[in-house]
VMD Tcl script that builds the backbone (N, CA, C; Angstrom):
set m [mol new atoms 384]
animate dup $m
set s [atomselect $m all]
$s set {name element resname resid chain x y z} {
  {N N MET 1 A 23.621 41.827 -63.003}
  {CA C MET 1 A 22.687 40.705 -63.182}
  {C C MET 1 A 21.949 40.528 -61.867}
  {N N THR 2 A 20.676 41.273 -61.575}
  {CA C THR 2 A 19.940 40.398 -60.919}
  {C C THR 2 A 18.663 39.573 -60.604}
  {N N HIS 3 A 19.148 38.815 -59.384}
  {CA C HIS 3 A 17.552 37.387 -59.753}
  {C C HIS 3 A 16.676 37.845 -59.131}
  {N N HIS 4 A 15.458 37.850 -60.184}
  {CA C HIS 4 A 14.304 38.132 -59.110}
  {C C HIS 4 A 13.424 37.206 -58.990}
  {N N HIS 5 A 12.598 36.912 -57.774}
  {CA C HIS 5 A 12.035 35.949 -57.665}
  {C C HIS 5 A 10.939 35.977 -58.330}
  {N N ASN 6 A 10.474 34.848 -58.911}
  {CA C ASN 6 A 9.250 34.849 -59.706}
  {C C ASN 6 A 8.128 34.170 -58.601}
  {N N PRO 7 A 6.861 34.389 -58.051}
  {CA C PRO 7 A 6.204 34.127 -57.261}
  {C C PRO 7 A 5.320 33.438 -58.550}
  {N N ASN 8 A 5.114 33.106 -59.290}
  {CA C ASN 8 A 4.542 32.749 -60.173}
  {C C ASN 8 A 4.877 31.516 -60.872}
  {N N LEU 9 A 6.426 31.844 -61.028}
  {CA C LEU 9 A 6.884 30.198 -60.961}
  {C C LEU 9 A 7.082 29.702 -59.585}
  {N N ALA 10 A 6.966 29.908 -58.330}
  {CA C ALA 10 A 6.859 28.966 -57.091}
  {C C ALA 10 A 5.902 28.542 -57.160}
  {N N ALA 11 A 4.527 29.509 -57.184}
  {CA C ALA 11 A 3.077 28.256 -57.360}
  {C C ALA 11 A 3.055 27.660 -58.149}
  {N N ASN 12 A 3.256 27.779 -59.269}
  {CA C ASN 12 A 3.513 26.490 -61.168}
  {C C ASN 12 A 4.185 25.282 -60.208}
  {N N VAL 13 A 5.475 25.469 -60.146}
  {CA C VAL 13 A 5.624 24.114 -58.995}
  {C C VAL 13 A 4.907 23.764 -57.873}
  {N N THR 14 A 4.342 24.922 -56.768}
  {CA C THR 14 A 3.900 24.140 -56.100}
  {C C THR 14 A 2.285 23.172 -56.845}
  {N N TYR 15 A 1.725 24.218 -57.349}
  {CA C TYR 15 A 0.735 23.128 -57.920}
  {C C TYR 15 A 1.180 21.966 -59.481}
  {N N THR 16 A 2.424 21.524 -59.803}
  {CA C THR 16 A 2.283 20.735 -60.626}
  {C C THR 16 A 2.700 19.362 -59.302}
  {N N GLY 17 A 3.270 20.005 -58.635}
  {CA C GLY 17 A 3.950 19.099 -57.425}
  {C C GLY 17 A 2.740 18.602 -56.866}
  {N N GLN 18 A 1.758 19.287 -56.551}
  {CA C GLN 18 A 0.516 18.838 -56.073}
  {C C GLN 18 A -0.440 17.896 -56.926}
  {N N GLN 19 A -0.304 18.105 -58.249}
  {CA C GLN 19 A -0.995 16.868 -59.358}
  {C C GLN 19 A -0.023 16.238 -59.309}
  {N N ILE 20 A 1.260 15.471 -58.650}
  {CA C ILE 20 A 1.357 14.575 -59.013}
  {C C ILE 20 A 1.659 13.838 -57.459}
  {N N LEU 21 A 2.074 14.924 -56.780}
  {CA C LEU 21 A 2.033 14.018 -55.865}
  {C C LEU 21 A 0.342 13.344 -54.932}
  {N N MET 22 A -0.748 14.287 -54.842}
  {CA C MET 22 A -1.795 13.969 -54.501}
  {C C MET 22 A -2.188 12.472 -54.301}
  {N N PRO 23 A -1.878 11.928 -55.601}
  {CA C PRO 23 A -2.979 10.609 -56.443}
  {C C PRO 23 A -2.106 9.918 -55.690}
  {N N MET 24 A -0.497 10.128 -56.237}
  {CA C MET 24 A 0.299 8.887 -54.856}
  {C C MET 24 A -0.124 8.586 -53.641}
  {N N ILE 25 A -0.138 10.269 -53.047}
  {CA C ILE 25 A 0.054 10.182 -51.692}
  {C C ILE 25 A -1.963 9.159 -51.494}
  {N N LYS 26 A -2.881 9.553 -52.238}
  {CA C LYS 26 A -4.611 8.803 -51.997}
  {C C LYS 26 A -4.249 7.251 -51.712}
  {N N GLN 27 A -2.916 7.151 -53.012}
  {CA C GLN 27 A -3.213 5.628 -53.510}
  {C C GLN 27 A -2.589 4.614 -52.258}
  {N N LEU 28 A -1.299 5.277 -51.984}
  {CA C LEU 28 A -0.846 4.487 -50.688}
  {C C LEU 28 A -1.100 4.024 -49.140}
  {N N THR 29 A -2.423 5.984 -49.401}
  {CA C THR 29 A -2.822 6.549 -47.495}
  {C C THR 29 A -3.452 4.761 -46.772}
  {N N PRO 30 A -4.607 4.201 -48.204}
  {CA C PRO 30 A -4.774 3.057 -46.564}
  {C C PRO 30 A -3.506 2.102 -46.921}
  {N N ALA 31 A -2.777 1.532 -47.287}
  {CA C ALA 31 A -1.887 0.947 -46.896}
  {C C ALA 31 A -1.197 1.292 -45.677}
  {N N LEU 32 A -0.687 2.862 -46.405}
  {CA C LEU 32 A 0.294 2.965 -44.565}
  {C C LEU 32 A -0.631 2.904 -43.751}
  {N N LEU 33 A -1.666 3.592 -43.542}
  {CA C LEU 33 A -2.696 3.383 -42.574}
  {C C LEU 33 A -2.880 2.177 -42.015}
  {N N ALA 34 A -2.886 0.610 -42.260}
  {CA C ALA 34 A -3.041 -0.403 -42.541}
  {C C ALA 34 A -1.825 -0.886 -41.783}
  {N N HIS 35 A -0.509 -0.382 -42.152}
  {CA C HIS 35 A 0.470 -0.649 -41.695}
  {C C HIS 35 A 1.229 -0.085 -40.054}
  {N N SER 36 A -0.077 1.059 -40.347}
  {CA C SER 36 A 1.448 1.536 -38.769}
  {C C SER 36 A -0.246 0.969 -37.256}
  {N N ILE 37 A -1.828 0.490 -37.956}
  {CA C ILE 37 A -2.615 -0.033 -37.461}
  {C C ILE 37 A -2.049 -1.003 -36.824}
  {N N LEU 38 A -1.444 -1.788 -37.616}
  {CA C LEU 38 A -0.813 -2.993 -37.371}
  {C C LEU 38 A 0.621 -3.270 -36.605}
  {N N GLY 39 A 0.982 -2.281 -36.135}
  {CA C GLY 39 A 2.709 -1.456 -36.370}
  {C C GLY 39 A 3.754 -2.186 -36.564}
  {N N VAL 40 A 3.041 -2.245 -38.441}
  {CA C VAL 40 A 4.192 -2.919 -38.654}
  {C C VAL 40 A 4.939 -1.502 -40.074}
  {N N GLN 41 A 6.074 -1.566 -39.866}
  {CA C GLN 41 A 6.910 -0.324 -40.940}
  {C C GLN 41 A 7.190 -0.128 -41.758}
  {N N PRO 42 A 6.195 -0.126 -42.524}
  {CA C PRO 42 A 6.632 -0.061 -44.718}
  {C C PRO 42 A 8.073 0.464 -44.589}
  {N N MET 43 A 8.604 -0.765 -45.500}
  {CA C MET 43 A 10.259 -0.028 -46.016}
  {C C MET 43 A 10.231 0.367 -47.157}
  {N N THR 44 A 9.907 1.350 -47.903}
  {CA C THR 44 A 10.058 0.730 -49.859}
  {C C THR 44 A 11.586 1.318 -50.482}
  {N N GLY 45 A 11.393 0.245 -51.623}
  {CA C GLY 45 A 12.900 1.060 -52.606}
  {C C GLY 45 A 13.890 0.046 -52.093}
  {N N PRO 46 A 15.130 -0.259 -52.383}
  {CA C PRO 46 A 16.366 -1.363 -52.208}
  {C C PRO 46 A 16.716 -0.694 -50.859}
  {N N VAL 47 A 16.644 -0.157 -49.970}
  {CA C VAL 47 A 16.264 -0.052 -48.043}
  {C C VAL 47 A 15.340 -1.554 -47.481}
  {N N GLY 48 A 14.109 -1.551 -47.748}
  {CA C GLY 48 A 13.240 -2.864 -47.791}
  {C C GLY 48 A 13.403 -3.785 -48.147}
  {N N GLU 49 A 13.914 -4.288 -49.531}
  {CA C GLU 49 A 14.494 -5.388 -50.089}
  {C C GLU 49 A 15.986 -5.598 -49.347}
  {N N ILE 50 A 17.107 -5.036 -49.538}
  {CA C ILE 50 A 17.971 -5.301 -48.527}
  {C C ILE 50 A 17.763 -5.835 -47.136}
  {N N PHE 51 A 16.532 -5.122 -46.363}
  {CA C PHE 51 A 16.172 -5.291 -44.762}
  {C C PHE 51 A 15.135 -6.804 -44.860}
  {N N THR 52 A 14.603 -7.155 -45.904}
  {CA C THR 52 A 14.207 -8.184 -45.756}
  {C C THR 52 A 14.877 -9.781 -46.352}
  {N N MET 53 A 15.648 -9.061 -47.197}
  {CA C MET 53 A 16.589 -10.807 -47.269}
  {C C MET 53 A 17.569 -10.752 -46.621}
  {N N LYS 54 A 18.154 -9.574 -45.627}
  {CA C LYS 54 A 18.462 -10.147 -44.547}
  {C C LYS 54 A 17.597 -10.494 -43.017}
  {N N ALA 55 A 16.729 -9.966 -43.521}
  {CA C ALA 55 A 15.986 -10.785 -41.634}
  {C C ALA 55 A 15.748 -12.257 -42.061}
  {N N ASN 56 A 15.585 -12.625 -43.702}
  {CA C ASN 56 A 15.585 -13.966 -43.591}
  {C C ASN 56 A 16.009 -14.648 -43.101}
  {N N TYR 57 A 17.675 -14.447 -43.471}
  {CA C TYR 57 A 18.738 -15.352 -42.563}
  {C C TYR 57 A 18.997 -15.659 -41.220}
  {N N GLY 58 A 18.430 -14.276 -40.080}
  {CA C GLY 58 A 18.666 -14.045 -38.861}
  {C C GLY 58 A 17.667 -15.207 -38.697}
  {N N TYR 59 A 17.796 -14.887 -36.614}
  {CA C TYR 59 A 16.144 -15.725 -36.226}
  {C C TYR 59 A 15.184 -15.498 -36.261}
  {N N GLN 60 A 14.087 -16.085 -36.975}
  {CA C GLN 60 A 12.476 -15.149 -36.397}
  {C C GLN 60 A 12.036 -16.032 -35.872}
  {N N PRO 61 A 11.207 -15.731 -35.115}
  {CA C PRO 61 A 10.471 -16.853 -33.676}
  {C C PRO 61 A 8.949 -16.965 -34.830}
  {N N LYS 62 A 9.283 -18.648 -34.658}
  {CA C LYS 62 A 7.684 -18.579 -35.374}
  {C C LYS 62 A 6.728 -17.519 -35.348}
  {N N TYR 63 A 6.330 -16.861 -34.228}
  {CA C TYR 63 A 4.699 -15.983 -34.168}
  {C C TYR 63 A 5.597 -15.274 -33.172}
  {N N LYS 64 A 4.606 -13.886 -33.553}
  {CA C LYS 64 A 5.380 -13.299 -32.971}
  {C C LYS 64 A 3.967 -12.323 -32.701}
  {N N PHE 65 A 3.069 -12.505 -30.746}
  {CA C PHE 65 A 2.267 -11.794 -30.113}
  {C C PHE 65 A 2.994 -11.614 -28.762}
  {N N SER 66 A 1.937 -10.878 -28.221}
  {CA C SER 66 A 2.661 -10.995 -27.051}
  {C C SER 66 A 1.413 -11.706 -25.770}
  {N N ARG 67 A 1.089 -12.178 -25.023}
  {CA C ARG 67 A 0.161 -12.467 -24.190}
  {C C ARG 67 A -0.750 -11.378 -23.725}
  {N N ALA 68 A -1.569 -10.663 -23.868}
  {CA C ALA 68 A -2.306 -9.301 -23.786}
  {C C ALA 68 A -3.151 -10.128 -21.728}
  {N N LYS 69 A -3.396 -11.223 -21.897}
  {CA C LYS 69 A -4.174 -11.556 -20.141}
  {C C LYS 69 A -3.187 -12.713 -19.703}
  {N N TRP 70 A -2.012 -11.907 -18.507}
  {CA C TRP 70 A -1.531 -13.548 -17.738}
  {C C TRP 70 A -2.088 -12.896 -16.009}
  {N N TYR 71 A -2.238 -13.833 -15.684}
  {CA C TYR 71 A -2.930 -13.858 -13.988}
  {C C TYR 71 A -1.759 -13.386 -12.975}
  {N N GLU 72 A -1.701 -12.329 -12.233}
  {CA C GLU 72 A -0.904 -11.739 -11.617}
  {C C GLU 72 A -1.377 -12.358 -10.046}
  {N N ALA 73 A -0.013 -12.654 -9.193}
  {CA C ALA 73 A -0.215 -13.214 -7.984}
  {C C ALA 73 A 0.759 -12.246 -7.102}
  {N N ASP 74 A 0.145 -11.306 -6.217}
  {CA C ASP 74 A 1.611 -11.017 -5.261}
  {C C ASP 74 A 1.631 -12.168 -4.341}
  {N N HIS 75 A 2.818 -11.792 -3.445}
  {CA C HIS 75 A 3.524 -12.459 -2.745}
  {C C HIS 75 A 4.538 -11.798 -1.822}
  {N N ARG 76 A 4.677 -12.389 -0.347}
  {CA C ARG 76 A 5.786 -11.139 0.392}
  {C C ARG 76 A 6.880 -11.673 -0.748}
  {N N TYR 77 A 8.524 -10.563 -0.761}
  {CA C TYR 77 A 9.256 -10.924 -1.368}
  {C C TYR 77 A 10.222 -11.654 -0.571}
  {N N ASP 78 A 9.854 -11.930 0.966}
  {CA C ASP 78 A 10.703 -12.652 1.919}
  {C C ASP 78 A 10.130 -14.096 1.213}
  {N N ASP 79 A 9.502 -14.833 0.931}
  {CA C ASP 79 A 9.294 -15.871 0.216}
  {C C ASP 79 A 9.961 -15.837 -0.972}
  {N N TYR 80 A 10.358 -15.210 -1.961}
  {CA C TYR 80 A 10.589 -15.170 -2.984}
  {C C TYR 80 A 11.364 -16.653 -3.656}
  {N N ASP 81 A 12.347 -17.553 -2.846}
  {CA C ASP 81 A 13.358 -18.712 -2.913}
  {C C ASP 81 A 12.055 -19.890 -2.454}
  {N N GLU 82 A 11.562 -19.890 -1.969}
  {CA C GLU 82 A 10.703 -20.578 -1.253}
  {C C GLU 82 A 9.485 -20.537 -2.525}
  {N N VAL 83 A 9.244 -19.618 -2.974}
  {CA C VAL 83 A 7.843 -19.033 -3.978}
  {C C VAL 83 A 8.463 -19.934 -5.472}
  {N N ILE 84 A 9.816 -19.429 -5.577}
  {CA C ILE 84 A 10.648 -19.716 -6.938}
  {C C ILE 84 A 10.531 -21.724 -6.844}
  {N N ALA 85 A 10.889 -21.751 -5.705}
  {CA C ALA 85 A 11.116 -23.054 -5.359}
  {C C ALA 85 A 9.627 -24.334 -5.897}
  {N N TRP 86 A 8.607 -23.991 -5.056}
  {CA C TRP 86 A 6.918 -24.531 -5.263}
  {C C TRP 86 A 6.867 -24.199 -6.451}
  {N N CYS 87 A 6.982 -23.422 -6.930}
  {CA C CYS 87 A 6.394 -23.267 -8.725}
  {C C CYS 87 A 7.525 -24.251 -9.835}
  {N N THR 88 A 8.914 -23.735 -9.739}
  {CA C THR 88 A 9.783 -24.891 -10.275}
  {C C THR 88 A 8.447 -26.329 -9.987}
  {N N GLU 89 A 8.673 -27.107 -9.342}
  {CA C GLU 89 A 8.298 -28.167 -8.389}
  {C C GLU 89 A 6.591 -27.935 -9.051}
  {N N GLN 90 A 5.737 -27.331 -9.544}
  {CA C GLN 90 A 4.440 -27.063 -9.858}
  {C C GLN 90 A 4.260 -27.175 -11.191}
  {N N PHE 91 A 4.966 -26.384 -11.550}
  {CA C PHE 91 A 4.972 -25.860 -13.042}
  {C C PHE 91 A 5.970 -26.095 -13.814}
  {N N GLY 92 A 7.092 -26.476 -13.449}
  {CA C GLY 92 A 7.957 -26.881 -14.254}
  {C C GLY 92 A 8.939 -25.616 -14.016}
  {N N PRO 93 A 10.588 -25.542 -14.293}
  {CA C PRO 93 A 11.221 -24.603 -14.466}
  {C C PRO 93 A 10.884 -23.437 -14.686}
  {N N ARG 94 A 11.874 -22.583 -14.319}
  {CA C ARG 94 A 11.425 -21.034 -14.661}
  {C C ARG 94 A 12.005 -20.200 -15.722}
  {N N PRO 95 A 11.460 -20.273 -16.585}
  {CA C PRO 95 A 12.177 -19.815 -17.977}
  {C C PRO 95 A 13.314 -18.859 -18.277}
  {N N ARG 96 A 14.333 -18.999 -18.916}
  {CA C ARG 96 A 14.527 -18.039 -18.467}
  {C C ARG 96 A 14.170 -16.645 -19.649}
  {N N ARG 97 A 14.175 -16.893 -20.854}
  {CA C ARG 97 A 13.312 -15.941 -21.869}
  {C C ARG 97 A 11.628 -16.093 -21.660}
  {N N PRO 98 A 11.171 -16.004 -21.296}
  {CA C PRO 98 A 9.246 -16.260 -21.153}
  {C C PRO 98 A 9.043 -15.285 -22.042}
  {N N ASP 99 A 8.412 -16.024 -22.808}
  {CA C ASP 99 A 7.476 -15.460 -23.922}
  {C C ASP 99 A 5.967 -15.734 -23.546}
  {N N ALA 100 A 5.078 -15.584 -24.653}
  {CA C ALA 100 A 3.535 -15.495 -24.925}
  {C C ALA 100 A 2.649 -16.913 -24.590}
  {N N TRP 101 A 4.123 -18.433 -24.446}
  {CA C TRP 101 A 3.102 -19.954 -24.181}
  {C C TRP 101 A 3.617 -20.216 -22.515}
  {N N THR 102 A 5.150 -18.906 -22.322}
  {CA C THR 102 A 5.141 -19.229 -20.864}
  {C C THR 102 A 4.393 -19.684 -19.739}
  {N N ARG 103 A 4.524 -20.529 -18.662}
  {CA C ARG 103 A 3.256 -21.266 -18.105}
  {C C ARG 103 A 3.171 -20.173 -17.037}
  {N N TRP 104 A 4.376 -19.709 -16.432}
  {CA C TRP 104 A 4.533 -19.160 -15.220}
  {C C TRP 104 A 6.718 -18.218 -15.523}
  {N N CYS 105 A 6.034 -17.090 -14.388}
  {CA C CYS 105 A 7.176 -16.016 -14.708}
  {C C CYS 105 A 7.296 -15.331 -13.548}
  {N N ASP 106 A 8.372 -15.162 -12.315}
  {CA C ASP 106 A 8.039 -14.416 -11.725}
  {C C ASP 106 A 9.088 -12.937 -12.652}
  {N N ILE 107 A 8.988 -11.393 -12.793}
  {CA C ILE 107 A 8.321 -10.548 -13.109}
  {C C ILE 107 A 8.800 -8.911 -11.417}
  {N N HIS 108 A 8.839 -9.576 -10.529}
  {CA C HIS 108 A 9.194 -9.219 -9.398}
  {C C HIS 108 A 9.894 -9.726 -8.246}
  {N N ILE 109 A 10.625 -9.154 -7.969}
  {CA C ILE 109 A 10.798 -9.941 -6.302}
  {C C ILE 109 A 9.326 -10.223 -5.562}
  {N N ASP 110 A 8.399 -9.735 -5.977}
  {CA C ASP 110 A 7.065 -10.124 -5.010}
  {C C ASP 110 A 6.017 -10.199 -6.495}
  {N N ARG 111 A 5.917 -11.259 -7.572}
  {CA C ARG 111 A 5.270 -11.345 -8.162}
  {C C ARG 111 A 4.606 -12.575 -8.888}
  {N N ILE 112 A 4.238 -13.113 -9.355}
  {CA C ILE 112 A 4.103 -14.443 -10.002}
  {C C ILE 112 A 3.058 -13.813 -10.999}
  {N N ARG 113 A 3.647 -14.350 -12.482}
  {CA C ARG 113 A 2.368 -14.441 -13.569}
  {C C ARG 113 A 2.031 -15.557 -14.226}
  {N N PHE 114 A 1.019 -15.551 -14.612}
  {CA C PHE 114 A 0.779 -17.276 -14.343}
  {C C PHE 114 A -0.075 -17.130 -15.653}
  {N N ARG 115 A 0.258 -17.978 -17.266}
  {CA C ARG 115 A -0.453 -17.862 -18.625}
  {C C ARG 115 A -1.979 -18.497 -18.145}
  {N N ASP 116 A -2.225 -20.162 -16.962}
  {CA C ASP 116 A -3.433 -20.429 -16.894}
  {C C ASP 116 A -4.238 -19.567 -15.616}
  {N N GLU 117 A -5.448 -19.825 -14.935}
  {CA C GLU 117 A -6.452 -19.997 -14.465}
  {C C GLU 117 A -5.927 -20.693 -12.604}
  {N N LYS 118 A -5.664 -21.728 -13.505}
  {CA C LYS 118 A -6.052 -23.148 -12.369}
  {C C LYS 118 A -4.578 -22.584 -12.167}
  {N N ASP 119 A -3.618 -22.823 -12.619}
  {CA C ASP 119 A -1.855 -22.178 -11.170}
  {C C ASP 119 A -2.290 -21.498 -10.990}
  {N N TYR 120 A -2.922 -20.370 -11.697}
  {CA C TYR 120 A -3.368 -19.151 -10.808}
  {C C TYR 120 A -3.715 -19.037 -8.842}
  {N N MET 121 A -4.543 -20.166 -9.632}
  {CA C MET 121 A -5.848 -20.154 -8.246}
  {C C MET 121 A -4.910 -21.238 -7.485}
  {N N MET 122 A -4.207 -22.129 -7.686}
  {CA C MET 122 A -3.385 -23.104 -7.210}
  {C C MET 122 A -2.523 -22.069 -6.395}
  {N N PHE 123 A -2.096 -21.672 -6.857}
  {CA C PHE 123 A -0.852 -20.155 -6.254}
  {C C PHE 123 A -1.313 -19.539 -5.581}
  {N N LEU 124 A -2.896 -19.266 -5.627}
  {CA C LEU 124 A -3.330 -17.880 -4.264}
  {C C LEU 124 A -3.994 -19.618 -3.552}
  {N N LEU 125 A -4.147 -20.214 -3.398}
  {CA C LEU 125 A -4.222 -21.352 -2.040}
  {C C LEU 125 A -3.366 -21.465 -1.412}
  {N N ARG 126 A -1.857 -21.384 -2.192}
  {CA C ARG 126 A -0.405 -22.130 -1.579}
  {C C ARG 126 A -0.669 -20.341 -0.196}
  {N N TRP 127 A -0.430 -19.265 -1.142}
  {CA C TRP 127 A 0.838 -18.805 -0.574}
  {C C TRP 127 A -0.207 -17.370 -0.647}
  {N N SER 128 A -1.448 -16.971 -1.171}
  {CA C SER 128 A -2.342 -16.071 -0.160}
  {C C SER 128 A -2.522 -15.792 1.539}
}
mol reanalyze $m
mol bondsrecalc $m
mol representation Tube
mol addrep $m
């Protein structure tokens, strides 16, 4: 018995699939677009539910955002220890894990980031 490929059947399956899938895709597209713009990965079905349940038990920071604007000041890396000591004295201890509320942090051996312009200006006056 030879099996003959029926192009009509294949075309029909494709057509039926499109009739079912296209409305679903059109319905989902705005949500998927919104999610991708916000950087949220939608998870559907049981996997998504499991993930959500698990995530609730873990540590969740209260807010999730990063500070887009930092004031960055460079200094001579020979002065690093002095600069860190001075910043600690002026602005409080150096954070171990900087976040968006961090007042200051060192990101390279010769660069300091400041949250507030007044701290940045004070630093420039002292170290420029």
